[in-house]
N, C-alpha and C positions, 0 to 999 in steps of 0.2 A: 504494500500500500504506500502510496506517496504520502509523505507527512504533510501537515497543514502548511508548513513553510515551503515545501517543494511544490505543492499545488499553487500557492501564491506566486512563486517564481515562474512556473510554467504559464500561468494566466497572464503574468506581466509581459511575457514575450509573445505568447500565442493566445490571445484572448479568445475565449470560447472553445478552446480545444478540449475534447473530452479526456478525462483521466480515469484509467481503470485501476481498481484495487487489485492487489495480488491474490490470485485464487489459491496459491500454495499456502500463503499465510492465513487466509481465511479458513482453509481446510484444517490447518493446525489449531486455529482458535476453536473451531467446532469440536475437534477432538478434546481439547483442553476443557471444554465445558461439559462434555459427556462422560458418563462412567465408562471405564475401560471395556466392560462387557458389551457395550454398544458401539465400539469404535468401527468394527467392520461394517455395520449397518449404516453408520454415519458416512463412512467413506464411500460406500456404494451409492447412497442417495446424493452425495455431493458430486461424485463423478458423473452421475446421470444428468445433473444440472449443467455442470461445466462443459461437458462434451456434447450437449444437445445441438442439433443441426440448425435450428432457427430460433430467433428471438421469442416467437410465440411458444415454442416447446420449452424453452428455458423458463419463461414466466410461469407456464403451467406447472412445471416441476418445482420451481421455487415456491409457489403457493402450496403445493402438496407437501413439500418438505416442512414448511412452517406449520401447516395444519397438523401433520403427523407428529412432528417433534415437540410441539407445544404440549402434547399429551405425554410423550415419552421422556422428554428432557427440556423443560422450559428454557433453560439457559442456552442450549444449543440453538433453539428456534430464535431466541432473542439476539444471539450473535449474528445469525444470518440476516435478520431484519435490520440490524444496525448497519450492515454493509450497504444496504439499499441497492439502487440501480447501478451504482458505480462498480459493482462486482462483475457485471456483464457488459460493460461499455463497448468492448471491441465487437461484440455481436451486432451492435446497432450501427457501426460505421464500417466494418470490414465486409469483404465479400463472403458469401456463404461458405461454410466449412468444406463442402464437396468441391466447390470451385477452387478454393485455396489449396486443397490437397492435390487436385489435378494440376494446378499451376506449379506446385512444388515438385511434383513428379516429372512434369515436362522440363523444368529447369535442370533437375538432376540428370535426366536423359540427355539433354543438350550438352551438359558438361562432359559426359562420358563419350559422346560421339566425337570422333576426330576425323578431320578431312583426310581422304584417302591418299592424297599426294603431299601431305604436309611433311612427312619424313623425307621425301625426295627433295622438297624445297629446302629443308633444313640442311641436307647433305650438300646441296649445290652451293649454299651460302658458305659453308665451312671451308 
């Protein structure tokens, strides 16, 4: 999570830029608020939210987490509520997850592909 001072500094340079809280730190906070016997369940529910494909699915899972965990462990639910919308900022401004994964895969493939005559060109220069 960006500290209050960090958010002020970012806003001073890039007014209106969205800042996302750290999902790893929030996951750790959720675990810190829950009894150890519930850690696996908290982790599964947290990952379901964080890795959801669309903002609508994220919001649905976020509401379900809060509803469920208010009954099981009020402190964990409160911790997620405290994070607010800034926990999922990137999903509102970034391309959908599937498109991002396709893009990353394409970039990785492009780096592995080498021009067939590049070795010949390198040898000619030497």
